[in-house]
C-alpha positions as CSV (number, residue, x, y, z in Angstrom):
1,M,1.9,-15.5,-24.0
2,K,1.1,-12.3,-22.2
3,K,-1.2,-12.8,-19.3
4,S,-4.5,-10.9,-19.0
5,L,-4.8,-8.2,-16.3
6,F,-8.0,-7.9,-14.3
7,W,-8.0,-4.5,-12.7
8,Q,-10.3,-3.6,-9.8
9,L,-10.7,-0.2,-8.2
10,C,-9.8,-1.3,-4.7
11,V,-6.7,-3.4,-5.6
12,V,-4.8,-4.8,-8.5
13,A,-5.2,-8.6,-8.5
14,L,-3.6,-10.7,-11.2
15,F,-3.7,-14.5,-11.0
16,C,-1.8,-16.6,-13.6
17,F,0.4,-19.6,-14.0
18,K,3.1,-19.3,-16.6
19,F,4.4,-22.8,-17.1
20,S,5.9,-24.8,-20.0
21,A,5.4,-28.5,-19.5
22,S,8.4,-29.4,-21.7
23,T,10.7,-27.1,-19.8
24,A,9.3,-28.2,-16.4
25,S,9.9,-31.8,-17.1
26,Q,13.6,-31.1,-17.4
27,A,14.0,-29.3,-14.1
28,L,10.9,-29.6,-12.0
29,N,8.5,-32.4,-11.7
30,I,5.0,-30.7,-11.8
31,S,3.5,-33.4,-9.7
32,E,6.1,-33.2,-7.0
33,N,5.1,-31.5,-3.8
34,L,8.0,-29.1,-3.2
35,S,6.9,-28.2,0.3
36,T,7.7,-31.7,1.5
37,S,11.0,-32.2,-0.4
38,D,14.5,-30.7,-0.5
39,L,15.2,-28.5,-3.4
40,T,18.0,-29.4,-5.7
41,A,20.3,-26.8,-7.2
42,M,18.5,-27.3,-10.6
43,Q,15.1,-26.6,-9.0
44,V,16.3,-23.5,-7.3
45,E,17.7,-22.2,-10.6
46,N,14.4,-23.1,-12.2
47,L,12.4,-21.1,-9.6
48,L,14.7,-18.2,-10.2
49,D,14.0,-18.4,-13.9
50,K,10.3,-18.4,-13.3
51,T,10.5,-15.5,-10.8
52,F,12.4,-13.2,-13.1
53,A,10.2,-14.2,-16.1
54,I,7.3,-12.8,-14.1
55,M,9.2,-9.6,-13.3
56,A,10.2,-9.1,-16.9
57,S,6.6,-9.6,-18.1
58,D,4.6,-7.8,-15.5
59,Y,6.6,-5.7,-12.9
60,I,5.6,-2.0,-13.1
61,D,9.2,-0.7,-13.0
62,V,10.4,-2.2,-16.3
63,S,13.7,-0.4,-16.3
64,A,14.6,-1.8,-12.8
65,V,14.3,-5.5,-13.7
66,P,17.7,-6.1,-15.4
67,M,19.6,-4.7,-12.4
68,I,17.6,-6.7,-9.9
69,E,18.0,-9.9,-11.8
70,K,21.7,-9.3,-12.4
71,T,22.4,-8.8,-8.7
72,I,20.4,-11.9,-7.6
73,R,22.0,-14.0,-10.3
74,Q,25.5,-12.8,-9.3
75,R,24.8,-13.8,-5.7
76,Y,23.6,-17.2,-6.8
77,S,26.7,-17.8,-8.9
78,L,28.9,-16.8,-5.9
79,G,27.2,-19.5,-3.8
80,Q,25.3,-17.2,-1.5
81,Y,22.1,-19.2,-2.0
82,A,23.7,-22.6,-1.6
83,N,21.8,-23.2,1.7
84,I,18.4,-22.8,0.1
85,N,16.9,-26.3,0.4
86,S,13.2,-25.7,0.6
87,I,10.5,-23.5,-0.9
88,Q,10.2,-21.8,2.5
89,N,13.9,-20.9,2.4
90,F,13.5,-19.8,-1.2
91,A,10.5,-17.6,-0.4
92,K,12.2,-16.0,2.6
93,V,15.7,-15.5,1.2
94,I,15.1,-14.7,-2.4
95,G,12.0,-12.6,-1.6
96,S,13.8,-10.5,0.9
97,D,16.8,-10.0,-1.3
98,I,14.6,-8.9,-4.3
99,Q,12.8,-6.5,-2.0
100,R,16.1,-5.0,-0.7
101,V,17.8,-4.8,-4.1
102,S,14.7,-3.2,-5.7
103,G,13.8,-0.8,-2.9
104,D,10.2,-1.8,-3.5
105,V,8.7,-2.7,-0.1
106,H,5.7,-4.4,-1.7
107,L,7.7,-7.2,-3.3
108,S,7.7,-10.6,-1.5
109,I,7.5,-14.3,-2.3
110,Q,5.2,-16.4,-0.2
111,V,4.4,-20.1,0.2
112,Q,1.0,-20.8,-1.0
113,D,-1.5,-23.5,-0.1
114,P,-2.2,-25.0,-3.6
115,N,-5.8,-25.7,-2.5
116,R,-6.5,-22.0,-1.8
117,K,-7.0,-19.2,-4.3
118,P,-3.9,-16.9,-4.3
119,S,-4.4,-13.4,-2.8
120,H,-2.3,-10.3,-2.5
121,V,-4.1,-9.3,0.7
122,L,-1.8,-9.9,3.7
123,Q,-3.2,-11.8,6.6
124,H,-2.5,-10.5,10.1
125,T,-2.6,-12.1,13.5
126,P,-5.3,-10.7,15.8
127,G,-4.3,-7.3,17.0
128,R,-4.3,-3.6,16.1
129,L,-4.5,-4.3,12.4
130,T,-7.6,-6.5,12.8
131,Y,-9.6,-5.3,15.7
132,N,-12.6,-3.2,14.7
133,Y,-11.3,-3.1,11.1
134,A,-8.1,-1.4,12.4
135,F,-10.0,1.7,13.7
136,E,-8.3,2.0,17.1
137,T,-9.3,5.3,18.7
138,V,-12.0,7.9,18.2
139,S,-12.3,10.7,20.7
140,Y,-12.5,14.4,21.4
141,L,-9.5,16.4,22.6
142,H,-9.5,19.7,24.5
143,G,-11.0,22.5,22.4
144,N,-13.5,20.3,20.6
145,I,-10.8,18.8,18.5
146,G,-11.8,15.4,17.0
147,Y,-9.1,12.7,17.1
148,L,-9.2,9.5,14.9
149,K,-6.5,6.9,14.9
150,F,-6.7,4.0,12.5
151,N,-4.0,1.6,11.4
152,K,-5.1,0.2,8.1
153,F,-7.5,0.6,5.2
154,D,-9.2,-2.7,5.6
155,S,-10.5,-4.3,2.4
156,A,-13.6,-5.9,4.1
157,S,-16.9,-4.4,3.0
158,N,-18.0,-3.9,6.6
159,A,-15.0,-1.6,7.2
160,K,-17.1,1.2,5.7
161,I,-19.5,0.8,8.6
162,A,-16.7,1.5,11.1
163,V,-15.8,4.6,9.0
164,D,-19.3,5.9,9.1
165,D,-19.6,5.3,12.8
166,A,-16.3,7.1,13.5
167,F,-17.1,10.1,11.4
168,G,-20.6,10.2,12.7
169,F,-19.2,10.4,16.3
170,L,-16.8,13.2,15.2
171,R,-19.3,15.3,13.2
172,N,-19.6,17.9,15.9
173,S,-15.9,18.6,16.1
174,A,-14.4,22.0,15.3
175,A,-11.2,20.6,13.9
176,L,-9.9,17.1,13.2
177,I,-6.7,15.2,13.7
178,L,-6.2,11.9,11.7
179,D,-3.4,9.9,13.4
180,M,-1.9,7.8,10.6
181,R,1.5,7.2,12.1
182,D,0.8,3.5,12.2
183,T,-1.4,3.2,9.1
184,V,0.5,0.6,7.0
185,G,-1.7,0.8,3.9
186,G,-4.4,-1.5,2.6
187,S,-7.4,-1.0,0.3
188,P,-7.3,2.0,-2.1
189,E,-11.1,1.6,-2.3
190,L,-11.5,2.4,1.4
191,A,-9.1,5.3,1.0
192,Q,-11.4,6.6,-1.8
193,Y,-14.4,6.1,0.5
194,I,-13.0,8.1,3.4
195,L,-11.7,10.8,1.1
196,S,-15.2,11.4,0.0
197,Y,-16.0,12.7,3.5
198,F,-13.6,15.6,2.7
199,I,-13.9,16.2,-1.0
200,E,-17.1,17.0,-3.0
201,P,-18.3,14.1,-5.3
202,N,-16.9,13.5,-8.7
203,I,-13.6,15.3,-8.1
204,P,-10.6,13.5,-9.7
205,L,-8.4,12.0,-6.9
206,W,-5.8,9.9,-8.7
207,R,-5.3,7.9,-11.9
208,V,-3.8,4.4,-12.2
209,E,-1.0,3.7,-14.7
210,A,0.4,0.4,-15.8
211,R,3.7,-0.4,-17.4
212,D,5.1,2.3,-19.7
213,S,2.6,4.8,-18.2
214,E,-0.3,3.2,-19.9
215,L,-3.5,4.6,-18.4
216,Q,-5.7,2.0,-16.6
217,S,-8.3,4.0,-14.8
218,H,-9.3,7.3,-13.1
219,V,-10.5,7.4,-9.5
220,A,-12.9,10.1,-8.3
221,S,-14.6,11.1,-5.1
222,L,-17.9,9.4,-4.3
223,N,-21.3,10.6,-3.3
224,T,-21.3,8.3,-0.2
225,A,-20.4,10.4,2.8
226,K,-23.1,10.1,5.5
227,H,-22.9,13.8,6.3
228,R,-21.2,17.0,4.9
229,H,-19.5,18.3,8.1
230,F,-15.9,17.8,6.9
231,L,-16.3,19.3,3.4
232,D,-15.4,22.8,2.3
233,N,-12.7,24.4,4.5
234,F,-13.0,22.2,7.5
235,P,-9.6,22.2,9.3
236,V,-7.8,18.8,9.2
237,W,-4.4,17.8,10.4
238,V,-2.8,14.4,9.5
239,L,0.0,12.8,11.4
240,T,2.6,10.7,9.6
241,S,5.7,8.6,10.2
242,N,8.2,6.6,8.2
243,N,5.7,3.6,8.6
244,T,2.8,5.5,6.9
245,A,2.7,3.6,3.6
246,S,1.0,2.6,0.4
247,A,-2.8,3.3,0.4
248,S,-2.2,5.6,3.3
249,E,0.1,7.7,1.1
250,I,-2.6,7.8,-1.6
251,F,-5.0,9.2,1.0
252,I,-2.6,11.7,2.4
253,G,-1.3,12.7,-1.0
254,V,-4.8,13.5,-2.3
255,L,-5.7,15.5,0.9
256,Q,-2.4,17.5,0.6
257,A,-2.8,18.1,-3.2
258,Q,-6.4,19.2,-2.7
259,Q,-5.2,21.5,0.2
260,K,-7.7,19.8,2.5
261,A,-5.2,19.0,5.3
262,T,-2.0,20.0,7.0
263,V,0.4,17.1,7.2
264,V,2.6,16.9,10.3
265,G,5.3,14.3,11.1
266,D,8.0,12.3,9.2
267,I,8.4,11.7,5.5
268,T,6.2,8.7,4.6
269,A,7.5,5.2,3.6
270,G,7.6,5.7,-0.2
271,A,5.5,2.6,-1.1
272,G,3.9,4.0,-4.2
273,F,2.6,1.1,-6.2
274,Y,-0.5,-1.1,-6.6
275,V,0.0,-4.7,-5.7
276,G,-1.2,-8.0,-7.1
277,V,-0.2,-11.6,-6.9
278,L,1.2,-14.0,-9.5
279,S,1.8,-17.7,-9.3
280,I,5.4,-18.9,-9.6
281,T,4.3,-22.5,-9.0
282,D,1.3,-24.1,-7.3
283,E,3.1,-23.6,-4.0
284,L,4.9,-20.2,-4.5
285,T,3.3,-16.8,-5.2
286,F,4.9,-13.6,-6.0
287,R,3.4,-10.5,-4.4
288,I,4.4,-7.9,-7.0
289,S,3.8,-4.3,-8.0
290,L,1.7,-4.1,-11.2
291,A,0.6,-0.5,-11.5
292,K,1.1,3.0,-9.9
293,P,-1.3,5.6,-8.7
294,V,-0.6,9.2,-9.7
295,I,-2.2,12.0,-7.7
296,A,-4.6,14.0,-10.0
297,V,-3.7,17.6,-8.9
298,S,0.0,17.3,-8.1
299,N,0.7,14.7,-10.8
300,I,3.1,12.8,-8.5
301,N,3.9,9.3,-7.6
302,W,5.9,8.8,-4.4
303,E,7.6,5.4,-4.8
304,K,10.9,5.4,-2.9
305,T,10.7,9.1,-2.1
306,G,7.7,9.3,0.2
307,L,5.5,12.3,0.8
308,Q,6.9,15.5,2.4
309,P,4.9,16.7,5.4
310,D,3.9,20.4,5.6
311,I,5.4,20.5,9.1
312,R,8.3,18.0,9.5
313,V,9.0,16.7,13.0
314,I,9.8,13.3,14.4
315,S,6.7,11.2,14.5
316,M,6.6,11.0,18.3
317,D,6.2,14.7,18.4
318,A,3.6,15.0,15.6
319,L,0.5,15.1,17.9
320,D,1.9,17.9,20.1
321,T,3.1,19.8,17.1
322,A,-0.3,19.5,15.4
323,L,-2.1,20.7,18.6
324,Q,0.2,23.7,18.7
325,D,-0.5,24.5,15.1
326,I,-4.3,24.2,15.6
327,H,-4.1,26.7,18.5
328,Q,-2.0,29.0,16.3
329,F,-4.5,28.6,13.5
330,R,-7.4,29.6,15.8
331,R,-5.5,32.6,17.2
332,S,-4.8,33.8,13.7
333,N,-8.5,33.4,12.6
334,Q,-9.6,35.2,15.7
335,T,-7.2,38.1,15.0
336,E,-8.5,38.3,11.4
337,A,-12.1,38.3,12.6
338,H,-11.4,41.2,15.0
339,N,-9.8,43.2,12.2
């Protein structure tokens, strides 16, 4: 039976448990705690069956599933997974191989506490992805250039307070650099919120498509910006690297398509799907791509290709290059003003 999809603006979350009691009794005792027992070959094969049933039913890239399954099945038949003897091994080895074979960096299998609700949101140890909702640096550079570095679009509601504080501090700047070289992704909802500082309300930003390009929703700019300093033709530069991924690419793709920013750095990671989580068993979850965002103006999705910067340089030189471009931009504007 087809599982219901519950779409939210900030993320795609899908929770389900596809399980046939009669089939399970033949290969996997439903009452057995797999986390405390060695997996038999039959149980490993049963977990593979369940994993690929989920992919066939729900994975966004329908055409890729047969190739992914064929490759993993061949490796299994050749004995390459003979050492998988626990659900931890299964999650690590099979999850990593599915990710590599597919080229979809969002795909992973994780061990799940059966007493907790499954979630697609990754948990990070304390550090630059957690402190101050991942907003790391806000400052002014020489020439009244605002500089903001943040490392993730945090899904917590209070992250919007950090956004407002940062942009409030930068509201007197004459130009702005957004350093997103370490911005690994996160909440599309927060990306929409920050984009609304740069784009007038009710402007289409991107649409969300499910399997077979079925339209799920449209996402537009909000009337939530605390001030209007960065609207219109305010000059913005965005720094990128190969690690700039997922929701970060939505954000940058929209700014680029709307001609609101100059993108400087490396091609981005190419993680162009929305992610949810599905239950393989009570103790295994599949973090899986369920939909794709498509930029409204450019009509593109960047899965596996990434976004092309306007000025391509290695990421470590992106800040210096952006500063040079800002100075050139100012000289050009001064020349035009004198003429």
